[in-house]
C-alpha positions as protocol buffer text, in pm:
chain_id: "A"
residue {
  index: 1
  type: MET
  ca { x: -2625 y: -10081 z: 14658 }
}
residue {
  index: 2
  type: ILE
  ca { x: -2348 y: -10339 z: 14624 }
}
residue {
  index: 3
  type: LYS
  ca { x: -2042 y: -10290 z: 14403 }
}
residue {
  index: 4
  type: LYS
  ca { x: -1736 y: -10507 z: 14352 }
}
residue {
  index: 5
  type: PHE
  ca { x: -1390 y: -10374 z: 14269 }
}
residue {
  index: 6
  type: ASP
  ca { x: -1040 y: -10505 z: 14225 }
}
residue {
  index: 7
  type: HIS
  ca { x: -782 y: -10305 z: 14422 }
}
residue {
  index: 8
  type: GLU
  ca { x: -417 y: -10411 z: 14397 }
}
residue {
  index: 9
  type: GLY
  ca { x: -518 y: -10762 z: 14295 }
}
residue {
  index: 10
  type: ARG
  ca { x: -767 y: -10811 z: 14581 }
}
residue {
  index: 11
  type: GLU
  ca { x: -1142 y: -10810 z: 14539 }
}
residue {
  index: 12
  type: ILE
  ca { x: -1325 y: -10552 z: 14747 }
}
residue {
  index: 13
  type: GLN
  ca { x: -1702 y: -10550 z: 14790 }
}
residue {
  index: 14
  type: VAL
  ca { x: -1865 y: -10225 z: 14895 }
}
residue {
  index: 15
  type: ALA
  ca { x: -2225 y: -10195 z: 15011 }
}
residue {
  index: 16
  type: THR
  ca { x: -2399 y: -9870 z: 15097 }
}
residue {
  index: 17
  type: THR
  ca { x: -2717 y: -9827 z: 15298 }
}
residue {
  index: 18
  type: ARG
  ca { x: -2898 y: -9515 z: 15414 }
}
residue {
  index: 19
  type: ALA
  ca { x: -2851 y: -9432 z: 15781 }
}
residue {
  index: 20
  type: GLY
  ca { x: -3036 y: -9127 z: 15911 }
}
residue {
  index: 21
  type: SER
  ca { x: -2924 y: -8821 z: 15717 }
}
residue {
  index: 22
  type: GLY
  ca { x: -2611 y: -8997 z: 15586 }
}
residue {
  index: 23
  type: PHE
  ca { x: -2523 y: -9351 z: 15488 }
}
residue {
  index: 24
  type: THR
  ca { x: -2316 y: -9648 z: 15594 }
}
residue {
  index: 25
  type: ILE
  ca { x: -2041 y: -9801 z: 15381 }
}
residue {
  index: 26
  type: ILE
  ca { x: -1954 y: -10164 z: 15450 }
}
residue {
  index: 27
  type: GLN
  ca { x: -1637 y: -10282 z: 15285 }
}
residue {
  index: 28
  type: GLY
  ca { x: -1528 y: -10643 z: 15265 }
}
residue {
  index: 29
  type: LYS
  ca { x: -1201 y: -10785 z: 15134 }
}
residue {
  index: 30
  type: THR
  ca { x: -1184 y: -11157 z: 15071 }
}
residue {
  index: 31
  type: ASP
  ca { x: -911 y: -11209 z: 15332 }
}
residue {
  index: 32
  type: GLN
  ca { x: -1006 y: -10948 z: 15595 }
}
residue {
  index: 33
  type: PRO
  ca { x: -1298 y: -10875 z: 15827 }
}
residue {
  index: 34
  type: LEU
  ca { x: -1569 y: -10630 z: 15721 }
}
residue {
  index: 35
  type: THR
  ca { x: -1503 y: -10259 z: 15773 }
}
residue {
  index: 36
  type: GLU
  ca { x: -1797 y: -10030 z: 15844 }
}
residue {
  index: 37
  type: ILE
  ca { x: -1780 y: -9652 z: 15800 }
}
residue {
  index: 38
  type: GLN
  ca { x: -2059 y: -9416 z: 15907 }
}
residue {
  index: 39
  type: VAL
  ca { x: -2072 y: -9125 z: 15662 }
}
residue {
  index: 40
  type: ARG
  ca { x: -2250 y: -8813 z: 15784 }
}
residue {
  index: 41
  type: SER
  ca { x: -2228 y: -8622 z: 15459 }
}
residue {
  index: 42
  type: PHE
  ca { x: -2082 y: -8654 z: 15112 }
}
residue {
  index: 43
  type: ARG
  ca { x: -2084 y: -8402 z: 14833 }
}
residue {
  index: 44
  type: THR
  ca { x: -1908 y: -8360 z: 14503 }
}
residue {
  index: 45
  type: GLU
  ca { x: -1795 y: -8044 z: 14329 }
}
residue {
  index: 46
  type: GLY
  ca { x: -1684 y: -8143 z: 13980 }
}
residue {
  index: 47
  type: GLN
  ca { x: -1420 y: -8410 z: 14038 }
}
residue {
  index: 48
  type: ARG
  ca { x: -1358 y: -8310 z: 14399 }
}
residue {
  index: 49
  type: PHE
  ca { x: -1543 y: -8466 z: 14690 }
}
residue {
  index: 50
  type: ILE
  ca { x: -1585 y: -8385 z: 15055 }
}
residue {
  index: 51
  type: LEU
  ca { x: -1660 y: -8674 z: 15288 }
}
residue {
  index: 52
  type: GLU
  ca { x: -1749 y: -8631 z: 15655 }
}
residue {
  index: 53
  type: THR
  ca { x: -1740 y: -8929 z: 15891 }
}
residue {
  index: 54
  type: ASP
  ca { x: -1779 y: -8939 z: 16268 }
}
residue {
  index: 55
  type: ALA
  ca { x: -1400 y: -8926 z: 16295 }
}
residue {
  index: 56
  type: GLU
  ca { x: -1297 y: -8668 z: 16035 }
}
residue {
  index: 57
  type: MET
  ca { x: -1366 y: -8454 z: 15732 }
}
residue {
  index: 58
  type: SER
  ca { x: -1176 y: -8559 z: 15420 }
}
residue {
  index: 59
  type: GLU
  ca { x: -1136 y: -8394 z: 15084 }
}
residue {
  index: 60
  type: GLY
  ca { x: -1017 y: -8567 z: 14771 }
}
residue {
  index: 61
  type: LYS
  ca { x: -1037 y: -8600 z: 14395 }
}
residue {
  index: 62
  type: PHE
  ca { x: -1172 y: -8876 z: 14177 }
}
residue {
  index: 63
  type: VAL
  ca { x: -1164 y: -8957 z: 13807 }
}
residue {
  index: 64
  type: CYS
  ca { x: -1379 y: -9218 z: 13636 }
}
residue {
  index: 65
  type: VAL
  ca { x: -1243 y: -9370 z: 13317 }
}
residue {
  index: 66
  type: GLU
  ca { x: -1499 y: -9609 z: 13169 }
}
residue {
  index: 67
  type: GLU
  ca { x: -1562 y: -9854 z: 13457 }
}
residue {
  index: 68
  type: GLU
  ca { x: -1241 y: -9773 z: 13647 }
}
residue {
  index: 69
  type: ILE
  ca { x: -1217 y: -9522 z: 13932 }
}
residue {
  index: 70
  type: TYR
  ca { x: -906 y: -9335 z: 14043 }
}
residue {
  index: 71
  type: VAL
  ca { x: -923 y: -9170 z: 14387 }
}
residue {
  index: 72
  type: HIS
  ca { x: -670 y: -8935 z: 14546 }
}
residue {
  index: 73
  type: LEU
  ca { x: -733 y: -8894 z: 14919 }
}
residue {
  index: 74
  type: GLY
  ca { x: -505 y: -8794 z: 15207 }
}
residue {
  index: 75
  type: GLY
  ca { x: -186 y: -8805 z: 15000 }
}
residue {
  index: 76
  type: GLN
  ca { x: -263 y: -9156 z: 14872 }
}
residue {
  index: 77
  type: SER
  ca { x: -385 y: -9268 z: 14532 }
}
residue {
  index: 78
  type: TYR
  ca { x: -620 y: -9563 z: 14485 }
}
residue {
  index: 79
  type: HIS
  ca { x: -718 y: -9742 z: 14166 }
}
residue {
  index: 80
  type: PHE
  ca { x: -1038 y: -9946 z: 14158 }
}
residue {
  index: 81
  type: LYS
  ca { x: -1160 y: -10150 z: 13862 }
}
residue {
  index: 82
  type: PRO
  ca { x: -1431 y: -10409 z: 13814 }
}
residue {
  index: 83
  type: PRO
  ca { x: -1305 y: -10753 z: 13920 }
}
residue {
  index: 84
  type: ALA
  ca { x: -1257 y: -11029 z: 13670 }
}
residue {
  index: 85
  type: ARG
  ca { x: -1602 y: -11176 z: 13620 }
}
residue {
  index: 86
  type: HIS
  ca { x: -1663 y: -11520 z: 13766 }
}
residue {
  index: 87
  type: LEU
  ca { x: -1756 y: -11687 z: 13445 }
}
residue {
  index: 88
  type: ALA
  ca { x: -1690 y: -12021 z: 13285 }
}
residue {
  index: 89
  type: GLN
  ca { x: -1320 y: -12103 z: 13290 }
}
residue {
  index: 90
  type: GLY
  ca { x: -1146 y: -12220 z: 12977 }
}
residue {
  index: 91
  type: GLY
  ca { x: -1473 y: -12252 z: 12788 }
}
residue {
  index: 92
  type: SER
  ca { x: -1574 y: -12544 z: 13009 }
}
residue {
  index: 93
  type: GLY
  ca { x: -1927 y: -12416 z: 13064 }
}
residue {
  index: 94
  type: GLU
  ca { x: -1886 y: -12463 z: 13441 }
}
residue {
  index: 95
  type: TYR
  ca { x: -1996 y: -12168 z: 13653 }
}
residue {
  index: 96
  type: LYS
  ca { x: -1843 y: -12167 z: 14000 }
}
residue {
  index: 97
  type: SER
  ca { x: -1897 y: -11990 z: 14330 }
}
residue {
  index: 98
  type: PRO
  ca { x: -1656 y: -11695 z: 14358 }
}
residue {
  index: 99
  type: LEU
  ca { x: -1645 y: -11720 z: 14740 }
}
residue {
  index: 100
  type: PRO
  ca { x: -1767 y: -11953 z: 15012 }
}
residue {
  index: 101
  type: GLY
  ca { x: -2128 y: -11863 z: 15085 }
}
residue {
  index: 102
  type: LYS
  ca { x: -2495 y: -11950 z: 15069 }
}
residue {
  index: 103
  type: VAL
  ca { x: -2692 y: -11999 z: 14746 }
}
residue {
  index: 104
  type: ILE
  ca { x: -2987 y: -11765 z: 14780 }
}
residue {
  index: 105
  type: GLN
  ca { x: -3132 y: -11808 z: 14432 }
}
residue {
  index: 106
  type: ILE
  ca { x: -3107 y: -12041 z: 14134 }
}
residue {
  index: 107
  type: THR
  ca { x: -3261 y: -11871 z: 13831 }
}
residue {
  index: 108
  type: VAL
  ca { x: -3227 y: -12154 z: 13577 }
}
residue {
  index: 109
  type: ALA
  ca { x: -3304 y: -12525 z: 13547 }
}
residue {
  index: 110
  type: ALA
  ca { x: -3174 y: -12806 z: 13327 }
}
residue {
  index: 111
  type: GLY
  ca { x: -3290 y: -12757 z: 12968 }
}
residue {
  index: 112
  type: ASP
  ca { x: -3328 y: -12377 z: 12995 }
}
residue {
  index: 113
  type: SER
  ca { x: -3176 y: -12163 z: 12721 }
}
residue {
  index: 114
  type: VAL
  ca { x: -2953 y: -11884 z: 12854 }
}
residue {
  index: 115
  type: GLN
  ca { x: -2812 y: -11571 z: 12696 }
}
residue {
  index: 116
  type: THR
  ca { x: -2486 y: -11388 z: 12755 }
}
residue {
  index: 117
  type: GLY
  ca { x: -2509 y: -11181 z: 13074 }
}
residue {
  index: 118
  type: GLN
  ca { x: -2809 y: -11370 z: 13213 }
}
residue {
  index: 119
  type: THR
  ca { x: -2794 y: -11443 z: 13587 }
}
residue {
  index: 120
  type: LEU
  ca { x: -2770 y: -11816 z: 13657 }
}
residue {
  index: 121
  type: ALA
  ca { x: -2744 y: -11810 z: 14036 }
}
residue {
  index: 122
  type: ILE
  ca { x: -2689 y: -11571 z: 14326 }
}
residue {
  index: 123
  type: VAL
  ca { x: -2452 y: -11655 z: 14611 }
}
residue {
  index: 124
  type: GLU
  ca { x: -2447 y: -11453 z: 14933 }
}
residue {
  index: 125
  type: ALA
  ca { x: -2099 y: -11415 z: 15080 }
}
residue {
  index: 126
  type: MET
  ca { x: -1987 y: -11167 z: 15347 }
}
residue {
  index: 127
  type: LYS
  ca { x: -2340 y: -11019 z: 15349 }
}
residue {
  index: 128
  type: MET
  ca { x: -2301 y: -10935 z: 14979 }
}
residue {
  index: 129
  type: GLU
  ca { x: -2487 y: -11085 z: 14684 }
}
residue {
  index: 130
  type: ASN
  ca { x: -2274 y: -11224 z: 14399 }
}
residue {
  index: 131
  type: ALA
  ca { x: -2457 y: -11281 z: 14071 }
}
residue {
  index: 132
  type: ILE
  ca { x: -2311 y: -11563 z: 13862 }
}
residue {
  index: 133
  type: LYS
  ca { x: -2373 y: -11469 z: 13497 }
}
residue {
  index: 134
  type: ALA
  ca { x: -2346 y: -11656 z: 13170 }
}
residue {
  index: 135
  type: ASP
  ca { x: -2055 y: -11550 z: 12951 }
}
residue {
  index: 136
  type: ARG
  ca { x: -2215 y: -11691 z: 12633 }
}
residue {
  index: 137
  type: ASP
  ca { x: -2540 y: -11823 z: 12494 }
}
residue {
  index: 138
  type: GLY
  ca { x: -2617 y: -12186 z: 12565 }
}
residue {
  index: 139
  type: THR
  ca { x: -2838 y: -12448 z: 12728 }
}
residue {
  index: 140
  type: VAL
  ca { x: -2828 y: -12542 z: 13096 }
}
residue {
  index: 141
  type: VAL
  ca { x: -2710 y: -12903 z: 13128 }
}
residue {
  index: 142
  type: GLU
  ca { x: -2750 y: -12928 z: 13506 }
}
residue {
  index: 143
  type: THR
  ca { x: -2765 y: -12730 z: 13828 }
}
residue {
  index: 144
  type: LEU
  ca { x: -2540 y: -12874 z: 14097 }
}
residue {
  index: 145
  type: CYS
  ca { x: -2672 y: -12684 z: 14398 }
}
residue {
  index: 146
  type: SER
  ca { x: -2999 y: -12579 z: 14554 }
}
residue {
  index: 147
  type: GLU
  ca { x: -3130 y: -12264 z: 14719 }
}
residue {
  index: 148
  type: GLY
  ca { x: -3018 y: -12241 z: 15081 }
}
residue {
  index: 149
  type: GLU
  ca { x: -2715 y: -12466 z: 15026 }
}
residue {
  index: 150
  type: ILE
  ca { x: -2378 y: -12361 z: 15167 }
}
residue {
  index: 151
  type: VAL
  ca { x: -2112 y: -12380 z: 14893 }
}
residue {
  index: 152
  type: ALA
  ca { x: -1733 y: -12361 z: 14886 }
}
residue {
  index: 153
  type: GLN
  ca { x: -1524 y: -12121 z: 14681 }
}
residue {
  index: 154
  type: GLY
  ca { x: -1475 y: -12269 z: 14336 }
}
residue {
  index: 155
  type: GLN
  ca { x: -1761 y: -12518 z: 14373 }
}
residue {
  index: 156
  type: ILE
  ca { x: -1943 y: -12577 z: 14044 }
}
residue {
  index: 157
  type: LEU
  ca { x: -2297 y: -12439 z: 14063 }
}
residue {
  index: 158
  type: VAL
  ca { x: -2428 y: -12469 z: 13705 }
}
residue {
  index: 159
  type: ARG
  ca { x: -2310 y: -12639 z: 13386 }
}
residue {
  index: 160
  type: VAL
  ca { x: -2404 y: -12485 z: 13051 }
}
residue {
  index: 161
  type: GLN
  ca { x: -2352 y: -12631 z: 12704 }
}
residue {
  index: 162
  type: PRO
  ca { x: -2247 y: -12337 z: 12481 }
}
residue {
  index: 163
  type: LEU
  ca { x: -2422 y: -12295 z: 12146 }
}
residue {
  index: 164
  type: SER
  ca { x: -2220 y: -12412 z: 11843 }
}
residue {
  index: 165
  type: GLN
  ca { x: -2018 y: -12137 z: 11684 }
}
């Protein structure tokens, strides 16, 4: 499972995979190397959690408010919220790559109708998949990349003509 969060203005991507009786958490920040944590066990009791890694046993509290998560662990408090979505900027209809990476899937072609929330392309960056989604209904004008292509951060991937309002 892959989740993205904004923590103190920096995007964090967290992926979890099963590993034996526990799981592995891989965390990536846009400006730092990946961090990998082996979790032996994790359990919740109400809003408390107990997390055991190879190095230590930790106990903390968490609160979820809509899509935001507040965690108190080891005397520190952390606030995680969904990152700003990588959608068209300024109503331009241009959908850009959020990070440098590899285009692993293009799900639309010129002339296709798209709906709000529909995935237009998927870019793999830092071993994480980033779905680029439409922020409004419209028609695809052109795709400016192909599957397997390496793209830069901010590179335009798809142009969509929004429906008249």
